[in-house]
C-alpha positions in Angstrom: 44.5 -76.1 -13.9 43.5 -72.5 -13.1 40.1 -71.2 -13.7 39.9 -68.8 -16.8 37.9 -65.4 -15.9 36.5 -63.3 -18.5 37.7 -59.8 -18.5 36.6 -56.6 -20.1 38.9 -54.5 -22.5 40.0 -52.6 -19.7 41.3 -55.5 -17.9 38.4 -55.7 -15.4 35.8 -58.5 -14.5 32.9 -56.1 -14.6 32.4 -52.8 -16.8 33.7 -49.8 -15.6 31.7 -46.4 -15.4 32.9 -43.1 -14.2 30.9 -39.6 -13.9 32.6 -36.1 -14.3 30.1 -33.4 -13.9 27.0 -34.4 -16.3 29.1 -36.7 -18.3 29.2 -40.6 -17.7 31.7 -42.8 -19.8 31.5 -46.6 -19.4 32.7 -49.5 -21.7 30.4 -51.8 -23.0 31.4 -55.3 -22.9 27.9 -57.0 -23.8 28.1 -55.2 -27.4 28.9 -57.6 -30.4 30.3 -56.6 -33.4 30.7 -58.0 -37.0 31.7 -56.6 -40.5 29.6 -56.8 -43.5 31.0 -56.3 -47.1 29.0 -56.8 -50.0 30.4 -58.4 -53.6 30.3 -56.0 -56.5 27.0 -57.3 -58.1 25.4 -58.5 -54.7 21.9 -57.1 -53.7 22.1 -55.0 -50.7 20.5 -57.0 -47.8 18.3 -55.9 -45.0 20.3 -58.0 -42.0 17.7 -58.0 -38.9 15.3 -55.9 -40.9 17.5 -53.0 -40.9 17.9 -50.4 -44.1 21.8 -50.4 -44.3 22.6 -46.6 -44.1 24.7 -44.7 -46.8 27.7 -42.6 -45.9 28.2 -41.2 -42.3 25.2 -43.0 -41.5 24.0 -45.2 -38.7 20.7 -46.8 -38.0 19.4 -48.8 -35.1 16.5 -51.1 -34.0 16.1 -52.1 -30.4 18.8 -54.6 -30.4 21.0 -54.2 -33.5 22.4 -51.3 -35.5 24.3 -50.8 -38.7 27.1 -48.2 -39.2 28.5 -47.5 -42.8 32.1 -47.6 -42.9 32.6 -47.5 -46.5 31.2 -47.8 -50.0 29.1 -51.5 -49.6 30.7 -52.0 -46.1 29.0 -51.8 -42.9 29.8 -52.5 -39.1 26.7 -54.2 -37.5 26.4 -53.9 -33.9 23.9 -55.8 -31.5 23.5 -55.5 -28.0 23.9 -58.5 -25.3 25.6 -60.5 -28.1 29.1 -59.9 -27.1 29.8 -63.5 -25.9 28.0 -65.2 -29.0 29.2 -66.1 -32.3 27.6 -62.7 -33.9 29.1 -63.2 -37.1 27.1 -66.4 -37.7 24.1 -64.4 -36.8 24.8 -61.8 -39.2 25.8 -64.5 -42.0 22.7 -66.0 -41.8 20.8 -62.6 -42.4 23.3 -61.9 -45.4 24.1 -65.0 -47.1 25.7 -63.5 -50.1 27.9 -61.1 -48.2 31.5 -61.3 -46.6 30.9 -61.3 -42.7 33.7 -61.3 -40.2 33.5 -61.4 -36.7 34.9 -58.2 -35.0 33.8 -58.1 -31.2 37.3 -59.2 -30.0 39.1 -56.9 -32.1 37.1 -53.6 -31.0 36.1 -52.2 -27.5 33.0 -49.9 -27.3 32.5 -47.0 -24.9 29.6 -44.9 -24.3 29.6 -41.4 -23.2 26.0 -40.2 -21.9 24.8 -36.9 -20.7 21.4 -35.4 -20.0 23.0 -32.4 -21.9 23.8 -33.4 -25.4 26.0 -30.1 -25.9 28.1 -31.2 -22.9 28.9 -34.3 -25.5 29.7 -31.8 -28.2 31.9 -29.8 -25.9 34.0 -33.0 -25.0 34.3 -34.1 -28.7 35.8 -30.5 -29.3 38.8 -31.4 -26.8 39.3 -35.0 -28.3 38.8 -34.9 -32.1 39.5 -32.7 -35.0 36.2 -32.7 -36.7 33.4 -30.3 -36.1 31.1 -31.8 -33.5 28.0 -30.5 -35.1 28.8 -33.3 -37.8 28.4 -35.9 -35.3 24.5 -35.5 -34.8 22.3 -38.1 -33.8 22.2 -41.1 -36.4 25.6 -40.5 -37.8 29.0 -42.3 -37.5 32.3 -40.9 -38.6 35.9 -42.5 -38.6 38.5 -40.2 -37.3 41.4 -40.0 -35.0 41.5 -39.4 -31.3 44.9 -38.5 -29.9 47.0 -41.2 -31.4 44.1 -43.7 -32.3 41.9 -44.5 -35.2 38.3 -44.5 -33.7 34.6 -45.1 -35.2 32.3 -42.6 -33.7 28.6 -43.2 -33.4 25.8 -41.0 -32.3 22.9 -43.3 -31.5 21.0 -40.4 -30.0 21.3 -36.9 -28.4 22.5 -37.8 -25.1 24.7 -40.6 -26.5 28.0 -40.8 -28.1 29.6 -44.3 -28.7 33.3 -44.5 -29.5 34.5 -48.0 -31.0 38.4 -48.4 -30.7 40.8 -51.1 -31.5 40.9 -53.4 -28.3 44.7 -52.9 -27.5 43.9 -49.1 -27.5 41.1 -49.4 -24.9 43.2 -48.2 -22.1 44.4 -45.4 -23.8 41.0 -44.0 -24.8 39.8 -44.5 -21.6 42.6 -42.3 -20.3 42.1 -39.8 -22.8 38.4 -39.2 -22.5 38.3 -39.2 -18.8 41.0 -36.9 -18.7 39.0 -34.6 -21.0 35.9 -34.8 -19.2 37.7 -34.2 -15.8 39.0 -31.0 -16.9 35.7 -30.0 -18.5 33.8 -30.6 -15.3 36.6 -28.7 -13.4 
């Protein structure tokens, strides 16, 4: 029987990273993701001690973050939990909520730069929203080329893009192509 090898969303056994100018792009296979939705009358929980954000918001602690995705709905992400049953951990924190594992359905990519303005210039080439609205502590659903994405701005020097896992290669191609043209 052949041995199974875990692969990243880009089909490699290790995360990929590429740098163009002062922009570095890489995939983040160690991130876990779970959706959390509340019943109509359920109280708003504090999973992992996080105050869940309002519309367009993103809040994070050192290891866990919450992304607002709709009324009474969030995505909860965690570092270094990509190979765990993260949804069970979220459910333990929010027992009255609907929680669904999302890690294998989505892929995350980080774009980093010591120059936050470079990230804004890249966004201008990729999405049809004002890059100024994608400021630190925000999240936005939009389309990038033909793909639905979730843009998250953890800090001034980082942009995280979540995309359906089956679109990971297309997103990678679009982002590194635009970054290469920007660096040229």
